CHARMM-style PDB file with segment names, atoms N, HN, CA, C and O in Angstrom:
ATOM      1  N   LYS     1       1.894 -23.188 -15.404  1.00  0.00      PROA
ATOM      2  CA  LYS     1       3.158 -22.946 -14.728  1.00  0.00      PROA
ATOM      3  C   LYS     1       3.393 -21.443 -14.534  1.00  0.00      PROA
ATOM      4  O   LYS     1       3.909 -21.034 -13.494  1.00  0.00      PROA
ATOM      5  N   ASP     2       3.024 -20.620 -15.515  1.00  0.00      PROA
ATOM      6  HN  ASP     2       2.604 -20.952 -16.360  1.00  0.00      PROA
ATOM      7  CA  ASP     2       3.191 -19.171 -15.386  1.00  0.00      PROA
ATOM      8  C   ASP     2       2.340 -18.617 -14.249  1.00  0.00      PROA
ATOM      9  O   ASP     2       2.777 -17.746 -13.496  1.00  0.00      PROA
ATOM     10  N   ASP     3       1.113 -19.135 -14.135  1.00  0.00      PROA
ATOM     11  HN  ASP     3       0.758 -19.842 -14.747  1.00  0.00      PROA
ATOM     12  CA  ASP     3       0.244 -18.691 -13.042  1.00  0.00      PROA
ATOM     13  C   ASP     3       0.850 -19.042 -11.691  1.00  0.00      PROA
ATOM     14  O   ASP     3       0.749 -18.283 -10.728  1.00  0.00      PROA
ATOM     15  N   GLU     4       1.474 -20.199 -11.644  1.00  0.00      PROA
ATOM     16  HN  GLU     4       1.556 -20.816 -12.427  1.00  0.00      PROA
ATOM     17  CA  GLU     4       2.106 -20.646 -10.404  1.00  0.00      PROA
ATOM     18  C   GLU     4       3.259 -19.716 -10.021  1.00  0.00      PROA
ATOM     19  O   GLU     4       3.421 -19.365  -8.852  1.00  0.00      PROA
ATOM     20  N   GLU     5       4.055 -19.323 -11.016  1.00  0.00      PROA
ATOM     21  HN  GLU     5       3.923 -19.608 -11.965  1.00  0.00      PROA
ATOM     22  CA  GLU     5       5.180 -18.420 -10.756  1.00  0.00      PROA
ATOM     23  C   GLU     5       4.688 -17.047 -10.318  1.00  0.00      PROA
ATOM     24  O   GLU     5       5.257 -16.441  -9.409  1.00  0.00      PROA
ATOM     25  N   GLU     6       3.622 -16.549 -10.967  1.00  0.00      PROA
ATOM     26  HN  GLU     6       3.160 -17.041 -11.705  1.00  0.00      PROA
ATOM     27  CA  GLU     6       3.059 -15.257 -10.584  1.00  0.00      PROA
ATOM     28  C   GLU     6       2.522 -15.303  -9.160  1.00  0.00      PROA
ATOM     29  O   GLU     6       2.728 -14.368  -8.385  1.00  0.00      PROA
ATOM     30  N   SER     7       1.844 -16.375  -8.819  1.00  0.00      PROA
ATOM     31  HN  SER     7       1.677 -17.134  -9.448  1.00  0.00      PROA
ATOM     32  CA  SER     7       1.312 -16.519  -7.462  1.00  0.00      PROA
ATOM     33  C   SER     7       2.438 -16.553  -6.444  1.00  0.00      PROA
ATOM     34  O   SER     7       2.356 -15.922  -5.391  1.00  0.00      PROA
ATOM     35  N   ARG     8       3.482 -17.290  -6.764  1.00  0.00      PROA
ATOM     36  HN  ARG     8       3.549 -17.803  -7.620  1.00  0.00      PROA
ATOM     37  CA  ARG     8       4.620 -17.389  -5.857  1.00  0.00      PROA
ATOM     38  C   ARG     8       5.276 -16.019  -5.679  1.00  0.00      PROA
ATOM     39  O   ARG     8       5.612 -15.631  -4.560  1.00  0.00      PROA
ATOM     40  N   PHE     9       5.457 -15.289  -6.784  1.00  0.00      PROA
ATOM     41  HN  PHE     9       5.184 -15.605  -7.693  1.00  0.00      PROA
ATOM     42  CA  PHE     9       6.055 -13.952  -6.703  1.00  0.00      PROA
ATOM     43  C   PHE     9       5.194 -13.038  -5.843  1.00  0.00      PROA
ATOM     44  O   PHE     9       5.708 -12.310  -4.994  1.00  0.00      PROA
ATOM     45  N   PHE    10       3.875 -13.078  -6.066  1.00  0.00      PROA
ATOM     46  HN  PHE    10       3.457 -13.670  -6.755  1.00  0.00      PROA
ATOM     47  CA  PHE    10       2.950 -12.226  -5.322  1.00  0.00      PROA
ATOM     48  C   PHE    10       3.044 -12.508  -3.827  1.00  0.00      PROA
ATOM     49  O   PHE    10       3.171 -11.580  -3.028  1.00  0.00      PROA
ATOM     50  N   PHE    11       2.984 -13.775  -3.444  1.00  0.00      PROA
ATOM     51  HN  PHE    11       2.881 -14.529  -4.092  1.00  0.00      PROA
ATOM     52  CA  PHE    11       3.031 -14.110  -2.028  1.00  0.00      PROA
ATOM     53  C   PHE    11       4.393 -13.818  -1.415  1.00  0.00      PROA
ATOM     54  O   PHE    11       4.474 -13.387  -0.264  1.00  0.00      PROA
ATOM     55  N   ASN    12       5.453 -14.045  -2.162  1.00  0.00      PROA
ATOM     56  HN  ASN    12       5.388 -14.394  -3.097  1.00  0.00      PROA
ATOM     57  CA  ASN    12       6.783 -13.694  -1.658  1.00  0.00      PROA
ATOM     58  C   ASN    12       6.884 -12.194  -1.422  1.00  0.00      PROA
ATOM     59  O   ASN    12       7.460 -11.751  -0.428  1.00  0.00      PROA
ATOM     60  N   PHE    13       6.319 -11.414  -2.344  1.00  0.00      PROA
ATOM     61  HN  PHE    13       5.851 -11.774  -3.151  1.00  0.00      PROA
ATOM     62  CA  PHE    13       6.360  -9.964  -2.194  1.00  0.00      PROA
ATOM     63  C   PHE    13       5.526  -9.508  -1.004  1.00  0.00      PROA
ATOM     64  O   PHE    13       5.980  -8.700  -0.194  1.00  0.00      PROA
ATOM     65  N   ILE    14       4.313 -10.022  -0.900  1.00  0.00      PROA
ATOM     66  HN  ILE    14       3.943 -10.679  -1.557  1.00  0.00      PROA
ATOM     67  CA  ILE    14       3.411  -9.611   0.182  1.00  0.00      PROA
ATOM     68  C   ILE    14       4.023  -9.899   1.547  1.00  0.00      PROA
ATOM     69  O   ILE    14       3.851  -9.114   2.480  1.00  0.00      PROA
ATOM     70  N   PHE    15       4.728 -11.006   1.673  1.00  0.00      PROA
ATOM     71  HN  PHE    15       4.867 -11.644   0.916  1.00  0.00      PROA
ATOM     72  CA  PHE    15       5.304 -11.364   2.960  1.00  0.00      PROA
ATOM     73  C   PHE    15       6.714 -10.826   3.157  1.00  0.00      PROA
ATOM     74  O   PHE    15       7.346 -11.094   4.179  1.00  0.00      PROA
ATOM     75  N   SER    16       7.210 -10.067   2.183  1.00  0.00      PROA
ATOM     76  HN  SER    16       6.697  -9.849   1.353  1.00  0.00      PROA
ATOM     77  CA  SER    16       8.518  -9.427   2.347  1.00  0.00      PROA
ATOM     78  C   SER    16       8.343  -8.157   3.176  1.00  0.00      PROA
ATOM     79  O   SER    16       7.218  -7.712   3.398  1.00  0.00      PROA
ATOM     80  N   ALA    17       9.431  -7.584   3.625  1.00  0.00      PROA
ATOM     81  HN  ALA    17      10.346  -7.945   3.444  1.00  0.00      PROA
ATOM     82  CA  ALA    17       9.374  -6.345   4.417  1.00  0.00      PROA
ATOM     83  C   ALA    17       8.741  -5.223   3.606  1.00  0.00      PROA
ATOM     84  O   ALA    17       7.926  -4.462   4.126  1.00  0.00      PROA
ATOM     85  N   GLU    18       9.115  -5.116   2.327  1.00  0.00      PROA
ATOM     86  HN  GLU    18       9.778  -5.734   1.904  1.00  0.00      PROA
ATOM     87  CA  GLU    18       8.568  -4.063   1.475  1.00  0.00      PROA
ATOM     88  C   GLU    18       7.076  -4.259   1.252  1.00  0.00      PROA
ATOM     89  O   GLU    18       6.304  -3.300   1.274  1.00  0.00      PROA
ATOM     90  N   GLY    19       6.680  -5.499   1.039  1.00  0.00      PROA
ATOM     91  HN  GLY    19       7.307  -6.278   1.020  1.00  0.00      PROA
ATOM     92  CA  GLY    19       5.265  -5.796   0.838  1.00  0.00      PROA
ATOM     93  C   GLY    19       4.435  -5.453   2.057  1.00  0.00      PROA
ATOM     94  O   GLY    19       3.335  -4.913   1.939  1.00  0.00      PROA
ATOM     95  N   ARG    20       4.964  -5.767   3.229  1.00  0.00      PROA
ATOM     96  HN  ARG    20       5.858  -6.205   3.325  1.00  0.00      PROA
ATOM     97  CA  ARG    20       4.246  -5.428   4.470  1.00  0.00      PROA
ATOM     98  C   ARG    20       4.123  -3.919   4.632  1.00  0.00      PROA
ATOM     99  O   ARG    20       3.091  -3.429   5.092  1.00  0.00      PROA
ATOM    100  N   LYS    21       5.166  -3.174   4.258  1.00  0.00      PROA
ATOM    101  HN  LYS    21       6.004  -3.572   3.884  1.00  0.00      PROA
ATOM    102  CA  LYS    21       5.096  -1.711   4.345  1.00  0.00      PROA
ATOM    103  C   LYS    21       4.003  -1.173   3.431  1.00  0.00      PROA
ATOM    104  O   LYS    21       3.230  -0.300   3.827  1.00  0.00      PROA
ATOM    105  N   ILE    22       3.938  -1.696   2.208  1.00  0.00      PROA
ATOM    106  HN  ILE    22       4.565  -2.405   1.886  1.00  0.00      PROA
ATOM    107  CA  ILE    22       2.926  -1.228   1.258  1.00  0.00      PROA
ATOM    108  C   ILE    22       1.531  -1.612   1.731  1.00  0.00      PROA
ATOM    109  O   ILE    22       0.602  -0.813   1.607  1.00  0.00      PROA
ATOM    110  N   LEU    23       1.364  -2.812   2.268  1.00  0.00      PROA
ATOM    111  HN  LEU    23       2.119  -3.460   2.369  1.00  0.00      PROA
ATOM    112  CA  LEU    23       0.066  -3.199   2.822  1.00  0.00      PROA
ATOM    113  C   LEU    23      -0.338  -2.292   3.975  1.00  0.00      PROA
ATOM    114  O   LEU    23      -1.510  -1.944   4.118  1.00  0.00      PROA
ATOM    115  N   GLN    24       0.632  -1.912   4.796  1.00  0.00      PROA
ATOM    116  HN  GLN    24       1.585  -2.195   4.680  1.00  0.00      PROA
ATOM    117  CA  GLN    24       0.347  -1.000   5.901  1.00  0.00      PROA
ATOM    118  C   GLN    24      -0.088   0.361   5.358  1.00  0.00      PROA
ATOM    119  O   GLN    24      -1.006   0.979   5.897  1.00  0.00      PROA
ATOM    120  N   CYS    25       0.563   0.830   4.297  1.00  0.00      PROA
ATOM    121  HN  CYS    25       1.309   0.329   3.859  1.00  0.00      PROA
ATOM    122  CA  CYS    25       0.175   2.094   3.660  1.00  0.00      PROA
ATOM    123  C   CYS    25      -1.274   2.020   3.177  1.00  0.00      PROA
ATOM    124  O   CYS    25      -2.065   2.933   3.412  1.00  0.00      PROA
ATOM    125  N   LEU    26      -1.608   0.925   2.501  1.00  0.00      PROA
ATOM    126  HN  LEU    26      -0.965   0.183   2.310  1.00  0.00      PROA
ATOM    127  CA  LEU    26      -2.961   0.766   1.965  1.00  0.00      PROA
ATOM    128  C   LEU    26      -4.000   0.677   3.075  1.00  0.00      PROA
ATOM    129  O   LEU    26      -5.087   1.242   2.954  1.00  0.00      PROA
ATOM    130  N   ALA    27      -3.677  -0.025   4.146  1.00  0.00      PROA
ATOM    131  HN  ALA    27      -2.794  -0.484   4.244  1.00  0.00      PROA
ATOM    132  CA  ALA    27      -4.617  -0.151   5.261  1.00  0.00      PROA
ATOM    133  C   ALA    27      -4.842   1.199   5.933  1.00  0.00      PROA
ATOM    134  O   ALA    27      -5.975   1.554   6.259  1.00  0.00      PROA
ATOM    135  N   THR    28      -3.768   1.945   6.136  1.00  0.00      PROA
ATOM    136  HN  THR    28      -2.848   1.656   5.871  1.00  0.00      PROA
ATOM    137  CA  THR    28      -3.886   3.264   6.756  1.00  0.00      PROA
ATOM    138  C   THR    28      -4.712   4.188   5.876  1.00  0.00      PROA
ATOM    139  O   THR    28      -5.563   4.931   6.364  1.00  0.00      PROA
ATOM    140  N   PHE    29      -4.452   4.135   4.568  1.00  0.00      PROA
ATOM    141  HN  PHE    29      -3.761   3.532   4.171  1.00  0.00      PROA
ATOM    142  CA  PHE    29      -5.209   4.960   3.631  1.00  0.00      PROA
ATOM    143  C   PHE    29      -6.691   4.602   3.670  1.00  0.00      PROA
ATOM    144  O   PHE    29      -7.543   5.484   3.778  1.00  0.00      PROA
ATOM    145  N   GLY    30      -6.995   3.325   3.582  1.00  0.00      PROA
ATOM    146  HN  GLY    30      -6.303   2.608   3.494  1.00  0.00      PROA
ATOM    147  CA  GLY    30      -8.391   2.901   3.580  1.00  0.00      PROA
ATOM    148  C   GLY    30      -9.119   3.333   4.833  1.00  0.00      PROA
ATOM    149  O   GLY    30     -10.264   3.780   4.774  1.00  0.00      PROA
ATOM    150  N   PHE    31      -8.456   3.198   5.959  1.00  0.00      PROA
ATOM    151  HN  PHE    31      -7.526   2.834   6.006  1.00  0.00      PROA
ATOM    152  CA  PHE    31      -9.050   3.601   7.233  1.00  0.00      PROA
ATOM    153  C   PHE    31      -9.285   5.109   7.261  1.00  0.00      PROA
ATOM    154  O   PHE    31     -10.373   5.559   7.622  1.00  0.00      PROA
ATOM    155  N   SER    32      -8.275   5.894   6.884  1.00  0.00      PROA
ATOM    156  HN  SER    32      -7.391   5.529   6.591  1.00  0.00      PROA
ATOM    157  CA  SER    32      -8.385   7.355   6.909  1.00  0.00      PROA
ATOM    158  C   SER    32      -9.417   7.848   5.904  1.00  0.00      PROA
ATOM    159  O   SER    32     -10.211   8.740   6.204  1.00  0.00      PROA
ATOM    160  N   TYR    33      -9.401   7.265   4.713  1.00  0.00      PROA
ATOM    161  HN  TYR    33      -8.757   6.541   4.469  1.00  0.00      PROA
ATOM    162  CA  TYR    33     -10.272   7.715   3.629  1.00  0.00      PROA
ATOM    163  C   TYR    33     -11.736   7.430   3.937  1.00  0.00      PROA
ATOM    164  O   TYR    33     -12.608   8.253   3.657  1.00  0.00      PROA
ATOM    165  N   SER    34     -11.998   6.277   4.508  1.00  0.00      PROA
ATOM    166  HN  SER    34     -11.290   5.608   4.735  1.00  0.00      PROA
ATOM    167  CA  SER    34     -13.388   5.878   4.725  1.00  0.00      PROA
ATOM    168  C   SER    34     -14.033   6.570   5.921  1.00  0.00      PROA
ATOM    169  O   SER    34     -15.259   6.603   6.027  1.00  0.00      PROA
ATOM    170  N   LEU    35     -13.227   7.120   6.817  1.00  0.00      PROA
ATOM    171  HN  LEU    35     -12.231   7.093   6.731  1.00  0.00      PROA
ATOM    172  CA  LEU    35     -13.793   7.732   8.022  1.00  0.00      PROA
ATOM    173  C   LEU    35     -14.227   9.178   7.841  1.00  0.00      PROA
ATOM    174  O   LEU    35     -14.790   9.770   8.762  1.00  0.00      PROA
ATOM    175  N   THR    36     -13.977   9.759   6.674  1.00  0.00      PROA
ATOM    176  HN  THR    36     -13.520   9.279   5.926  1.00  0.00      PROA
ATOM    177  CA  THR    36     -14.303  11.165   6.506  1.00  0.00      PROA
ATOM    178  C   THR    36     -15.088  11.404   5.225  1.00  0.00      PROA
ATOM    179  O   THR    36     -14.980  10.651   4.258  1.00  0.00      PROA
ATOM    180  N   THR    37     -15.879  12.467   5.242  1.00  0.00      PROA
ATOM    181  HN  THR    37     -15.968  13.079   6.028  1.00  0.00      PROA
ATOM    182  CA  THR    37     -16.574  12.892   4.029  1.00  0.00      PROA
ATOM    183  C   THR    37     -15.983  14.196   3.512  1.00  0.00      PROA
ATOM    184  O   THR    37     -16.375  14.686   2.453  1.00  0.00      PROA
ATOM    185  N   ASP    38     -15.041  14.755   4.261  1.00  0.00      PROA
ATOM    186  HN  ASP    38     -14.723  14.357   5.121  1.00  0.00      PROA
ATOM    187  CA  ASP    38     -14.394  16.008   3.878  1.00  0.00      PROA
ATOM    188  C   ASP    38     -13.420  15.763   2.722  1.00  0.00      PROA
ATOM    189  O   ASP    38     -12.512  14.940   2.836  1.00  0.00      PROA
ATOM    190  N   MET    39     -13.612  16.480   1.611  1.00  0.00      PROA
ATOM    191  HN  MET    39     -14.350  17.149   1.518  1.00  0.00      PROA
ATOM    192  CA  MET    39     -12.784  16.262   0.425  1.00  0.00      PROA
ATOM    193  C   MET    39     -11.320  16.592   0.686  1.00  0.00      PROA
ATOM    194  O   MET    39     -10.438  15.889   0.192  1.00  0.00      PROA
ATOM    195  N   ALA    40     -11.045  17.635   1.443  1.00  0.00      PROA
ATOM    196  HN  ALA    40     -11.762  18.206   1.844  1.00  0.00      PROA
ATOM    197  CA  ALA    40      -9.650  17.993   1.741  1.00  0.00      PROA
ATOM    198  C   ALA    40      -8.964  16.872   2.520  1.00  0.00      PROA
ATOM    199  O   ALA    40      -7.801  16.560   2.268  1.00  0.00      PROA
ATOM    200  N   ALA    41      -9.672  16.278   3.450  1.00  0.00      PROA
ATOM    201  HN  ALA    41     -10.617  16.532   3.656  1.00  0.00      PROA
ATOM    202  CA  ALA    41      -9.108  15.170   4.231  1.00  0.00      PROA
ATOM    203  C   ALA    41      -8.880  13.947   3.346  1.00  0.00      PROA
ATOM    204  O   ALA    41      -7.894  13.231   3.521  1.00  0.00      PROA
ATOM    205  N   LYS    42      -9.778  13.706   2.401  1.00  0.00      PROA
ATOM    206  HN  LYS    42     -10.579  14.288   2.258  1.00  0.00      PROA
ATOM    207  CA  LYS    42      -9.604  12.578   1.479  1.00  0.00      PROA
ATOM    208  C   LYS    42      -8.379  12.795   0.592  1.00  0.00      PROA
ATOM    209  O   LYS    42      -7.618  11.861   0.343  1.00  0.00      PROA
ATOM    210  N   LEU    43      -8.190  14.022   0.116  1.00  0.00      PROA
ATOM    211  HN  LEU    43      -8.808  14.781   0.318  1.00  0.00      PROA
ATOM    212  CA  LEU    43      -7.018  14.329  -0.709  1.00  0.00      PROA
ATOM    213  C   LEU    43      -5.731  14.196   0.099  1.00  0.00      PROA
ATOM    214  O   LEU    43      -4.717  13.726  -0.415  1.00  0.00      PROA
ATOM    215  N   THR    44      -5.774  14.607   1.352  1.00  0.00      PROA
ATOM    216  HN  THR    44      -6.598  14.989   1.770  1.00  0.00      PROA
ATOM    217  CA  THR    44      -4.609  14.451   2.230  1.00  0.00      PROA
ATOM    218  C   THR    44      -4.296  12.971   2.426  1.00  0.00      PROA
ATOM    219  O   THR    44      -3.130  12.578   2.419  1.00  0.00      PROA
ATOM    220  N   ALA    45      -5.324  12.154   2.600  1.00  0.00      PROA
ATOM    221  HN  ALA    45      -6.272  12.473   2.605  1.00  0.00      PROA
ATOM    222  CA  ALA    45      -5.125  10.708   2.757  1.00  0.00      PROA
ATOM    223  C   ALA    45      -4.496  10.113   1.498  1.00  0.00      PROA
ATOM    224  O   ALA    45      -3.627   9.246   1.586  1.00  0.00      PROA
ATOM    225  N   GLN    46      -4.936  10.578   0.323  1.00  0.00      PROA
ATOM    226  HN  GLN    46      -5.642  11.283   0.250  1.00  0.00      PROA
ATOM    227  CA  GLN    46      -4.355  10.091  -0.933  1.00  0.00      PROA
ATOM    228  C   GLN    46      -2.892  10.495  -1.052  1.00  0.00      PROA
ATOM    229  O   GLN    46      -2.055   9.705  -1.492  1.00  0.00      PROA
ATOM    230  N   GLU    47      -2.590  11.722  -0.661  1.00  0.00      PROA
ATOM    231  HN  GLU    47      -3.269  12.363  -0.305  1.00  0.00      PROA
ATOM    232  CA  GLU    47      -1.204  12.192  -0.717  1.00  0.00      PROA
ATOM    233  C   GLU    47      -0.318  11.371   0.227  1.00  0.00      PROA
ATOM    234  O   GLU    47       0.801  10.995  -0.123  1.00  0.00      PROA
ATOM    235  N   LYS    48      -0.837  11.102   1.421  1.00  0.00      PROA
ATOM    236  HN  LYS    48      -1.745  11.408   1.705  1.00  0.00      PROA
ATOM    237  CA  LYS    48      -0.077  10.286   2.376  1.00  0.00      PROA
ATOM    238  C   LYS    48       0.149   8.879   1.833  1.00  0.00      PROA
ATOM    239  O   LYS    48       1.218   8.301   2.033  1.00  0.00      PROA
ATOM    240  N   LEU    49      -0.853   8.322   1.145  1.00  0.00      PROA
ATOM    241  HN  LEU    49      -1.721   8.791   0.983  1.00  0.00      PROA
ATOM    242  CA  LEU    49      -0.702   7.001   0.538  1.00  0.00      PROA
ATOM    243  C   LEU    49       0.425   7.016  -0.493  1.00  0.00      PROA
ATOM    244  O   LEU    49       1.272   6.123  -0.508  1.00  0.00      PROA
ATOM    245  N   CYS    50       0.431   8.027  -1.347  1.00  0.00      PROA
ATOM    246  HN  CYS    50      -0.257   8.753  -1.334  1.00  0.00      PROA
ATOM    247  CA  CYS    50       1.480   8.131  -2.373  1.00  0.00      PROA
ATOM    248  C   CYS    50       2.858   8.249  -1.734  1.00  0.00      PROA
ATOM    249  O   CYS    50       3.797   7.569  -2.148  1.00  0.00      PROA
ATOM    250  N   ASN    51       2.982   9.104  -0.733  1.00  0.00      PROA
ATOM    251  HN  ASN    51       2.220   9.656  -0.397  1.00  0.00      PROA
ATOM    252  CA  ASN    51       4.273   9.289  -0.062  1.00  0.00      PROA
ATOM    253  C   ASN    51       4.718   8.019   0.659  1.00  0.00      PROA
ATOM    254  O   ASN    51       5.886   7.635   0.594  1.00  0.00      PROA
ATOM    255  N   CYS    52       3.795   7.384   1.333  1.00  0.00      PROA
ATOM    256  HN  CYS    52       2.847   7.696   1.386  1.00  0.00      PROA
ATOM    257  CA  CYS    52       4.106   6.159   2.074  1.00  0.00      PROA
ATOM    258  C   CYS    52       4.552   5.054   1.114  1.00  0.00      PROA
ATOM    259  O   CYS    52       5.541   4.364   1.367  1.00  0.00      PROA
ATOM    260  N   THR    53       3.820   4.893   0.019  1.00  0.00      PROA
ATOM    261  HN  THR    53       3.017   5.452  -0.186  1.00  0.00      PROA
ATOM    262  CA  THR    53       4.160   3.868  -0.965  1.00  0.00      PROA
ATOM    263  C   THR    53       5.507   4.163  -1.610  1.00  0.00      PROA
ATOM    264  O   THR    53       6.318   3.256  -1.802  1.00  0.00      PROA
ATOM    265  N   ALA    54       5.749   5.427  -1.944  1.00  0.00      PROA
ATOM    266  HN  ALA    54       5.091   6.164  -1.789  1.00  0.00      PROA
ATOM    267  CA  ALA    54       7.034   5.810  -2.541  1.00  0.00      PROA
ATOM    268  C   ALA    54       8.183   5.506  -1.586  1.00  0.00      PROA
ATOM    269  O   ALA    54       9.221   4.995  -2.007  1.00  0.00      PROA
ATOM    270  N   ASN    55       8.006   5.815  -0.313  1.00  0.00      PROA
ATOM    271  HN  ASN    55       7.163   6.230   0.029  1.00  0.00      PROA
ATOM    272  CA  ASN    55       9.052   5.523   0.678  1.00  0.00      PROA
ATOM    273  C   ASN    55       9.286   4.021   0.812  1.00  0.00      PROA
ATOM    274  O   ASN    55      10.426   3.581   0.961  1.00  0.00      PROA
ATOM    275  N   ALA    56       8.223   3.244   0.762  1.00  0.00      PROA
ATOM    276  HN  ALA    56       7.297   3.602   0.641  1.00  0.00      PROA
ATOM    277  CA  ALA    56       8.361   1.788   0.856  1.00  0.00      PROA
ATOM    278  C   ALA    56       9.116   1.239  -0.352  1.00  0.00      PROA
ATOM    279  O   ALA    56       9.943   0.337  -0.218  1.00  0.00      PROA
ATOM    280  N   ILE    57       8.830   1.783  -1.523  1.00  0.00      PROA
ATOM    281  HN  ILE    57       8.158   2.515  -1.632  1.00  0.00      PROA
ATOM    282  CA  ILE    57       9.504   1.322  -2.740  1.00  0.00      PROA
ATOM    283  C   ILE    57      10.965   1.750  -2.739  1.00  0.00      PROA
ATOM    284  O   ILE    57      11.836   0.978  -3.141  1.00  0.00      PROA
ATOM    285  N   LYS    58      11.242   2.968  -2.294  1.00  0.00      PROA
ATOM    286  HN  LYS    58      10.534   3.595  -1.968  1.00  0.00      PROA
ATOM    287  CA  LYS    58      12.623   3.462  -2.259  1.00  0.00      PROA
ATOM    288  C   LYS    58      13.489   2.640  -1.315  1.00  0.00      PROA
ATOM    289  O   LYS    58      14.695   2.511  -1.525  1.00  0.00      PROA
ATOM    290  N   SER    59      12.879   2.090  -0.287  1.00  0.00      PROA
ATOM    291  HN  SER    59      11.899   2.195  -0.116  1.00  0.00      PROA
ATOM    292  CA  SER    59      13.651   1.344   0.705  1.00  0.00      PROA
ATOM    293  C   SER    59      14.023  -0.058   0.226  1.00  0.00      PROA
ATOM    294  O   SER    59      14.723  -0.789   0.926  1.00  0.00      PROA
ATOM    295  N   THR    60      13.558  -0.431  -0.959  1.00  0.00      PROA
ATOM    296  HN  THR    60      12.989   0.163  -1.527  1.00  0.00      PROA
ATOM    297  CA  THR    60      13.868  -1.780  -1.467  1.00  0.00      PROA
ATOM    298  C   THR    60      15.252  -1.845  -2.052  1.00  0.00      PROA
ATOM    299  OT1 THR    60      15.674  -2.900  -2.523  1.00  0.00      PROA
TER     300      THR     60
END
C-alpha cells in the first residue's frame, strides 16, 4: 500500500504544473549539457538547471 501511495504521489507531481516545469528544466539541462565538451558551458548549464528548478519550486 505504501508503494502505491508513493507511485500515486510521484505521478500526481509529474503531471502537475510544477512537475512539468521541473521536467522541462531537466530536459533543457540534459540537451545543453550533452551538446558541449566545453567545461564552462557545462557549468553554465548546471547553474541554469539550479536556477530553473529553484524558480519552479518557488512557484508552488
